[in-house]
C-alpha positions in Angstrom: 68.1 19.0 -124.9 64.3 18.6 -125.6 61.6 18.5 -123.2 60.6 15.1 -124.0 64.2 13.6 -123.1 64.0 15.9 -119.7 60.6 14.6 -119.1 61.9 11.1 -119.5 63.8 11.2 -116.0 66.7 9.5 -117.3 69.3 8.4 -114.9 72.8 10.2 -114.8 76.2 8.7 -115.5 78.6 9.1 -113.0 82.6 9.2 -113.2 85.2 7.4 -111.0 85.4 10.1 -108.5 82.0 10.6 -108.2 81.5 6.5 -107.2 84.7 6.9 -104.6 83.1 10.0 -103.0 79.6 8.3 -103.0 80.9 5.2 -101.6 83.0 6.7 -99.0 86.6 4.7 -100.6 89.2 5.9 -102.7 89.7 6.2 -106.3 92.3 3.1 -105.5 89.9 0.8 -104.2 87.7 1.5 -107.1 90.1 0.8 -109.7 90.5 -2.6 -107.4 87.0 -3.2 -107.5 87.2 -2.8 -111.2 90.2 -4.9 -112.0 88.7 -7.6 -110.0 85.5 -7.4 -112.1 83.6 -6.9 -108.5 81.9 -3.5 -109.4 79.2 -3.1 -112.2 80.8 -0.5 -114.5 81.0 1.1 -118.3 83.6 2.1 -120.1 83.5 5.4 -122.7 86.6 5.6 -124.3 89.0 5.4 -121.4 86.5 6.5 -118.7 84.7 4.3 -116.2 81.2 5.6 -115.9 78.6 4.4 -113.6 75.4 4.2 -112.4 74.3 4.6 -109.1 71.6 2.7 -109.2 73.3 -0.1 -110.0 76.1 0.4 -107.5 73.3 0.5 -104.9 71.8 -2.9 -106.0 75.5 -4.6 -106.0 76.1 -3.3 -102.4 72.0 -4.2 -101.5 73.0 -7.7 -102.6 76.1 -7.8 -100.5 78.8 -8.4 -103.3 81.1 -6.1 -101.5 83.6 -8.1 -99.0 84.3 -5.4 -96.6 80.7 -4.1 -96.8 80.3 -2.9 -93.6 82.0 0.5 -93.9 81.0 1.2 -97.3 77.5 0.6 -96.7 77.2 2.6 -93.4 78.4 5.5 -95.7 75.8 5.2 -98.5 73.1 4.4 -95.8 74.5 8.0 -94.3 74.1 9.4 -97.5 70.7 8.5 -98.3 70.0 9.5 -95.3 69.4 5.9 -94.0 68.2 5.7 -90.2 68.7 1.8 -89.7 72.5 2.2 -88.5 
């Protein structure tokens, strides 16, 4: 990789397993949210890819119905002391 690319501070893509861990939910829950069109997701061939910043925004906007458990899990992952 070039130095210029590394200095651009490009956000990394994460996979389904990573986003499930990040949100403290099962992979099946993530798949359900994808099928229902609830979760911001991209496809790379047959694989799902996510941007953490977009998932965080989705949570902040309250687009999740059973959000309390997920919100608390995401807050803890970020060291948020509000709860």
